[in-house]
C-alpha positions as CSV (number, residue, x, y, z in Angstrom):
1,X,0.0,0.0,0.0
2,X,1.2,3.6,-0.6
3,X,1.8,6.1,2.2
4,X,-1.5,7.9,1.8
5,X,-3.5,4.7,2.1
6,X,-1.4,3.6,5.1
7,X,-2.1,6.9,6.9
8,X,-5.8,6.6,6.1
9,X,-6.1,3.0,7.1
10,X,-4.2,3.6,10.3
11,X,-6.5,6.4,11.3
12,X,-9.5,4.3,10.4
13,X,-8.2,1.4,12.6
14,X,-7.5,3.7,15.5
15,X,-10.9,5.3,15.3
16,X,-12.6,2.0,15.3
17,X,-10.6,0.6,18.2
18,X,-11.2,3.7,20.3
19,X,-14.9,3.9,19.6
20,X,-16.7,0.6,19.0
21,X,-20.1,2.2,19.0
22,X,-19.2,4.4,16.1
23,X,-17.9,1.3,14.3
24,X,-21.2,-0.5,14.7
25,X,-23.1,2.6,13.7
26,X,-21.0,3.0,10.5
27,X,-21.4,-0.6,9.6
28,X,-25.2,-0.4,10.1
29,X,-25.5,2.7,7.9
30,X,-23.2,1.0,5.2
31,X,-25.3,-2.2,5.2
32,X,-28.5,-0.1,5.0
33,X,-27.2,1.8,2.0
34,X,-25.9,-1.3,0.4
35,X,-29.3,-3.0,0.8
36,X,-31.1,-0.1,-0.8
37,X,-28.9,0.3,-3.8
38,X,-27.9,-2.1,-6.6
39,X,-24.5,-2.5,-8.0
40,X,-24.6,-4.3,-11.4
41,X,-21.0,-5.4,-11.0
42,X,-21.3,-7.0,-7.6
43,X,-24.7,-8.6,-8.4
44,X,-22.7,-11.1,-10.5
45,X,-20.3,-11.9,-7.7
46,X,-18.8,-15.4,-7.3
47,X,-18.8,-15.9,-3.5
48,X,-15.9,-17.7,-1.9
49,X,-16.0,-21.2,-0.4
50,X,-14.2,-21.6,2.9
51,X,-12.8,-25.2,3.1
52,X,-12.8,-26.8,6.5
53,X,-9.4,-27.0,8.3
54,X,-7.1,-29.6,6.7
55,X,-9.3,-29.9,3.6
56,X,-7.1,-27.8,1.3
57,X,-5.3,-31.0,0.1
58,X,-8.4,-31.6,-2.1
59,X,-7.7,-28.3,-3.9
60,X,-5.4,-27.8,-6.8
61,X,-3.2,-24.7,-7.1
62,X,-1.9,-25.5,-10.5
63,X,-3.9,-23.1,-12.5
64,X,-5.2,-20.0,-10.7
65,X,-4.7,-16.7,-9.0
66,X,-3.8,-16.0,-5.4
67,X,-5.3,-12.8,-4.0
68,X,-3.3,-11.4,-1.1
69,X,-5.7,-9.7,1.4
70,X,-3.8,-7.3,3.6
71,X,-6.2,-7.1,6.4
72,X,-6.3,-4.2,8.9
73,X,-3.1,-3.0,10.6
74,X,-2.6,-4.6,14.0
75,X,-5.7,-6.8,13.6
76,X,-3.9,-9.9,12.5
77,X,-6.6,-10.7,10.0
78,X,-4.6,-11.0,6.8
79,X,-5.7,-13.9,4.5
80,X,-5.2,-15.5,1.0
81,X,-8.1,-16.0,-1.4
82,X,-7.6,-18.5,-4.3
83,X,-9.4,-18.2,-7.6
84,X,-9.4,-21.3,-9.9
85,X,-8.7,-20.1,-13.4
86,X,-10.6,-22.8,-15.1
87,X,-13.8,-23.0,-13.0
88,X,-13.9,-19.5,-11.5
89,X,-14.4,-21.2,-8.1
90,X,-13.2,-19.0,-5.2
91,X,-11.7,-20.3,-2.0
92,X,-11.2,-18.1,1.0
93,X,-8.7,-18.3,3.9
94,X,-6.7,-21.0,2.4
95,X,-3.7,-20.4,4.6
96,X,-5.7,-20.7,7.8
97,X,-7.5,-23.7,6.5
98,X,-4.2,-25.5,5.7
99,X,-2.3,-24.5,8.8
100,X,-5.0,-24.1,11.5
101,X,-3.6,-20.7,12.4
102,X,-3.8,-17.1,11.2
103,X,-1.5,-15.8,8.5
104,X,-0.6,-12.7,10.5
105,X,-0.7,-9.0,10.4
106,X,-0.8,-7.2,6.9
107,X,-0.1,-9.6,4.1
108,X,1.8,-7.3,1.7
109,X,2.7,-9.4,-1.4
110,X,3.5,-12.9,-2.6
111,X,5.9,-14.5,-5.1
112,X,6.1,-18.0,-6.5
113,X,9.2,-20.0,-7.4
114,X,8.8,-23.6,-8.5
115,X,6.5,-25.4,-6.1
116,X,6.8,-22.8,-3.3
117,X,5.0,-19.6,-2.5
118,X,6.6,-16.8,-0.5
119,X,4.1,-14.6,1.4
120,X,5.5,-11.3,2.8
121,X,3.7,-10.5,6.0
122,X,4.6,-6.8,6.7
123,X,3.6,-6.0,10.3
124,X,4.5,-9.6,11.5
125,X,8.0,-9.1,10.1
126,X,8.2,-12.5,8.4
127,X,8.0,-14.3,5.1
128,X,5.8,-17.4,5.2
129,X,7.0,-20.1,2.7
130,X,4.2,-22.5,1.7
131,X,4.0,-25.6,-0.5
132,X,1.8,-25.0,-3.6
133,X,0.7,-28.6,-3.2
134,X,-1.4,-28.1,-0.1
135,X,-0.5,-24.5,1.1
136,X,1.0,-25.8,4.3
137,X,3.9,-23.8,5.8
138,X,7.4,-25.1,5.0
139,X,9.2,-22.3,6.8
140,X,8.8,-18.9,8.5
141,X,11.7,-16.6,7.7
142,X,12.0,-13.9,10.4
143,X,14.3,-11.0,11.1
144,X,12.9,-8.4,8.7
145,X,12.1,-4.7,9.4
146,X,8.6,-4.4,8.1
147,X,9.1,-6.3,4.8
148,X,7.4,-5.1,1.6
149,X,8.3,-7.0,-1.6
150,X,10.5,-10.0,-2.6
151,X,12.3,-10.6,-5.8
152,X,14.3,-13.7,-6.8
153,X,17.8,-13.5,-8.1
154,X,18.1,-17.2,-8.9
155,X,16.9,-20.4,-7.3
156,X,19.0,-19.9,-4.2
157,X,18.8,-16.2,-3.5
158,X,16.3,-13.4,-3.1
159,X,16.1,-9.8,-2.0
160,X,13.4,-8.4,0.3
161,X,12.8,-4.7,0.7
162,X,12.0,-3.2,4.2
163,X,10.5,0.0,5.4
164,X,13.4,0.5,7.9
165,X,16.6,1.2,6.1
166,X,17.8,-2.1,4.6
167,X,17.3,-4.7,2.0
168,X,17.4,-8.3,3.3
169,X,19.4,-10.9,1.3
170,X,17.7,-14.3,1.8
171,X,19.3,-17.7,1.2
172,X,16.4,-19.8,-0.2
173,X,18.1,-23.1,0.7
174,X,18.5,-22.4,4.4
175,X,15.5,-20.1,4.5
176,X,17.4,-17.5,6.5
177,X,18.6,-13.9,6.1
178,X,22.3,-14.1,5.4
179,X,23.1,-10.3,5.2
180,X,21.5,-6.9,4.9
181,X,22.2,-4.2,2.3
182,X,22.1,-0.9,4.2
183,X,19.9,1.9,2.7
184,X,19.3,5.4,4.2
185,X,15.5,5.1,3.6
186,X,12.5,2.9,3.1
187,X,12.7,0.7,0.0
188,X,9.7,-0.6,-1.8
189,X,9.4,-2.4,-5.1
190,X,12.1,-4.4,-7.1
191,X,12.8,-5.3,-10.7
192,X,15.4,-7.9,-11.6
193,X,17.2,-6.7,-14.8
194,X,20.3,-8.8,-15.9
195,X,22.7,-8.9,-13.1
196,X,21.2,-5.9,-11.5
197,X,18.3,-5.2,-9.2
198,X,16.5,-1.9,-9.6
199,X,14.8,-0.9,-6.3
200,X,12.5,2.0,-5.6
201,X,13.4,4.1,-2.5
202,X,10.6,6.1,-1.0
203,X,12.5,8.0,1.6
204,X,11.9,8.4,5.3
205,X,8.3,8.8,6.5
206,X,9.5,11.0,9.3
207,X,11.0,13.7,7.0
208,X,9.2,16.2,5.0
209,X,8.9,15.5,1.2
210,X,11.3,18.4,0.5
211,X,14.1,16.6,2.4
212,X,13.4,13.1,1.3
213,X,15.6,11.8,-1.5
214,X,13.4,9.6,-3.7
215,X,15.5,7.4,-5.9
216,X,15.8,4.1,-7.7
217,X,18.8,2.2,-6.4
218,X,20.8,-0.1,-8.7
219,X,22.3,-3.1,-7.0
220,X,24.9,-5.5,-8.4
221,X,23.4,-8.9,-7.4
222,X,26.8,-10.6,-7.5
223,X,28.4,-8.3,-4.9
224,X,25.2,-7.2,-3.2
225,X,26.3,-3.6,-3.3
226,X,24.5,-0.4,-4.4
227,X,26.5,0.8,-7.5
228,X,24.3,3.6,-8.7
229,X,21.1,5.6,-7.9
230,X,18.7,7.5,-10.2
231,X,16.8,10.5,-9.0
232,X,13.1,10.2,-9.1
233,X,9.9,12.1,-8.4
234,X,8.7,12.0,-4.9
235,X,7.6,8.6,-3.6
236,X,8.4,6.1,-6.4
237,X,6.3,3.1,-5.7
238,X,5.9,0.8,-8.7
239,X,8.3,-0.4,-11.3
240,X,8.2,-2.5,-14.5
241,X,10.1,-3.1,-17.8
242,X,8.8,-3.0,-21.4
243,X,9.7,-5.0,-24.5
244,X,12.5,-2.5,-25.4
245,X,14.1,-3.0,-22.0
246,X,13.0,0.5,-20.8
247,X,12.2,0.6,-17.1
248,X,9.0,2.5,-16.0
249,X,8.4,4.0,-12.5
250,X,5.2,5.5,-11.0
251,X,5.9,8.3,-8.5
252,X,3.0,9.5,-6.3
253,X,4.3,13.0,-5.6
254,X,4.6,12.5,-1.9
255,X,2.2,11.6,0.8
256,X,1.5,15.3,1.6
257,X,1.0,16.2,-2.1
258,X,4.4,17.9,-2.2
259,X,4.5,17.7,-6.0
260,X,2.5,16.4,-8.9
261,X,2.6,12.6,-9.5
262,X,4.8,11.5,-12.4
263,X,5.5,8.5,-14.6
264,X,9.1,8.2,-15.5
265,X,11.1,6.0,-18.0
266,X,14.6,4.9,-17.3
267,X,17.3,3.9,-19.8
268,X,19.0,1.1,-17.8
269,X,22.2,1.2,-20.0
270,X,22.8,4.9,-19.4
271,X,21.2,4.8,-15.9
272,X,19.2,8.0,-16.5
273,X,15.6,9.1,-16.8
274,X,15.0,9.6,-20.5
275,X,11.3,10.4,-20.5
276,X,8.8,11.8,-17.9
277,X,5.1,12.4,-17.8
278,X,3.3,14.6,-15.2
279,X,-0.2,13.9,-14.1
280,X,-2.1,17.1,-14.5
281,X,-5.5,16.2,-13.0
282,X,-5.6,15.1,-9.4
283,X,-7.6,11.9,-9.1
284,X,-6.0,10.4,-6.0
285,X,-2.6,8.8,-6.0
286,X,-1.3,6.8,-9.0
287,X,-0.2,3.3,-8.1
288,X,0.2,-0.4,-9.1
289,X,2.0,0.1,-12.4
290,X,2.1,-3.1,-14.4
291,X,2.4,-4.3,-18.0
292,X,0.7,-6.7,-20.4
293,X,2.2,-10.0,-21.6
294,X,3.7,-8.5,-24.8
295,X,5.2,-5.7,-22.7
296,X,3.9,-2.9,-24.9
297,X,1.1,-1.5,-22.8
298,X,1.2,-0.1,-19.3
299,X,-1.6,-0.2,-16.8
300,X,-2.0,1.7,-13.5
301,X,-4.7,2.9,-11.0
302,X,-5.4,6.6,-10.8
303,X,-9.0,6.6,-9.6
304,X,-10.0,4.3,-12.4
305,X,-7.7,1.8,-14.3
306,X,-5.8,3.4,-17.1
307,X,-4.2,1.8,-20.1
308,X,-1.2,3.4,-21.9
309,X,0.9,2.1,-24.9
310,X,4.6,2.4,-24.1
311,X,5.0,4.4,-27.3
312,X,2.4,7.0,-26.3
313,X,3.4,10.7,-26.3
314,X,1.1,11.6,-23.4
315,X,-0.8,10.2,-20.6
316,X,-4.3,8.8,-21.4
317,X,-7.2,11.1,-20.7
318,X,-9.9,8.5,-20.0
319,X,-9.7,5.3,-18.0
320,X,-10.1,1.9,-19.5
321,X,-12.1,0.9,-16.4
322,X,-13.9,3.9,-14.6
323,X,-14.1,3.6,-10.8
324,X,-17.8,4.4,-10.7
325,X,-17.8,4.6,-6.9
326,X,-15.5,1.6,-6.4
327,X,-12.3,2.0,-4.4
328,X,-9.7,0.4,-6.7
329,X,-6.7,-0.7,-4.7
330,X,-4.8,-3.7,-6.3
331,X,-4.1,-4.3,-9.9
332,X,-2.5,-7.1,-12.0
333,X,-2.4,-8.3,-15.6
334,X,-2.7,-12.0,-16.3
335,X,0.7,-13.0,-17.7
336,X,-1.0,-15.3,-20.4
337,X,-4.4,-13.9,-21.2
338,X,-3.7,-10.2,-20.6
339,X,-6.9,-9.9,-18.7
340,X,-7.0,-7.2,-16.1
341,X,-7.6,-8.0,-12.4
342,X,-8.4,-5.1,-10.2
343,X,-9.5,-5.1,-6.6
344,X,-12.1,-3.0,-4.7
345,X,-11.2,-2.4,-1.1
346,X,-14.7,-1.1,-0.5
347,X,-14.1,0.8,2.8
348,X,-11.0,-1.0,4.2
349,X,-13.3,-2.7,6.7
350,X,-15.6,-5.0,4.8
351,X,-14.5,-7.8,2.6
352,X,-13.4,-6.6,-0.8
353,X,-14.1,-7.7,-4.4
354,X,-12.0,-8.7,-7.5
355,X,-13.0,-7.7,-11.0
356,X,-11.7,-9.7,-13.9
357,X,-11.9,-7.4,-17.0
358,X,-11.3,-7.5,-20.7
359,X,-8.0,-5.8,-21.7
360,X,-9.7,-4.7,-25.0
361,X,-12.6,-2.6,-23.6
362,X,-12.5,-3.0,-19.8
363,X,-15.7,-5.0,-19.7
364,X,-16.2,-6.8,-16.4
365,X,-16.1,-10.6,-17.2
366,X,-16.3,-11.9,-13.6
367,X,-16.6,-10.6,-10.1
368,X,-15.3,-12.5,-7.1
369,X,-15.6,-11.8,-3.4
370,X,-12.3,-11.8,-1.5
371,X,-11.0,-11.0,2.0
372,X,-10.4,-7.7,3.7
373,X,-8.4,-5.2,1.7
374,X,-7.3,-7.3,-1.3
375,X,-4.0,-5.5,-2.2
376,X,-2.0,-7.7,-4.7
377,X,-2.1,-10.8,-6.9
378,X,0.1,-13.8,-7.6
379,X,-0.3,-16.1,-10.5
380,X,0.6,-19.8,-10.2
381,X,3.4,-21.1,-12.5
382,X,1.2,-23.2,-14.8
383,X,-1.3,-20.3,-15.2
384,X,1.6,-18.4,-16.8
385,X,2.4,-20.9,-19.5
């Protein structure tokens, strides 16, 4: 989640905790309103099935999508929803069902390598390693400082970014942190490019935007050393690469609206920004930059979901998928079909929704109910073939 959403959600959580009567009243009003109005998207919702504890062995995780539901900060209600790609069946709380315990506090992201899944649990300061056969825990890697995202270097090594001034180097054989790469600020997303790792650095949350140095670090993955840095707009959060090996970064402009949000393109050979776009109309905070399977079209959330060819000379004026009252929060593009998956966090308290949409015209093809605050997606290996 970005800094603005983190502040909003923290305030929401504190308000609810300190005033339970207000919480019940808000929920009652929300349910009353929901019952009186019709949402054509959600009326077609595929509701989740919650398998009984120990019954996940009957499921198959060979062709589907994991939805990582963050849950509320300090509530320890993070969860994983699984969507079967062939049948569109939805299974909720698969980690808890397989392991008879909670996943933890704020599930940030997930990556898959081979037959293992790596779930980054931010406020619990650990990475849960699960078997994709039955989703049972194989290991819990600890010692992180509010971990955010994981990226593999090879089958034996991975980097994990942290909110608190380092990047953890993980040995995937021993399932332990073997060293830390010191950074002056919070690091966020990663992109593996050749022998290098490009890492977005947001800066320190305790400093004003004027003093925070927002950069993309370039790390040599052989020496585990930062060899270069590229100056960015304030709060660079998302990063991806296109078919011509140009690297794209979304910058929110800072949690206090210090400057206008930007979309920047990096030449990874020259290590410079060679193209920059500025968002002129404020529609919230741009986030969740991703790219289609042919790597020629970018997608991002900026109120609605926007689609932009990498060859475009300006930012798109109209969204592919208008928000229409939905709180779009997570976004991913299916690596095979190119279909757009976007989540609706509703109000950060109720269970969210997932919309599967056409990449051609944004038409909603399916709607699925998920857990609380669905923030990111992870596709199983065979669903990518």
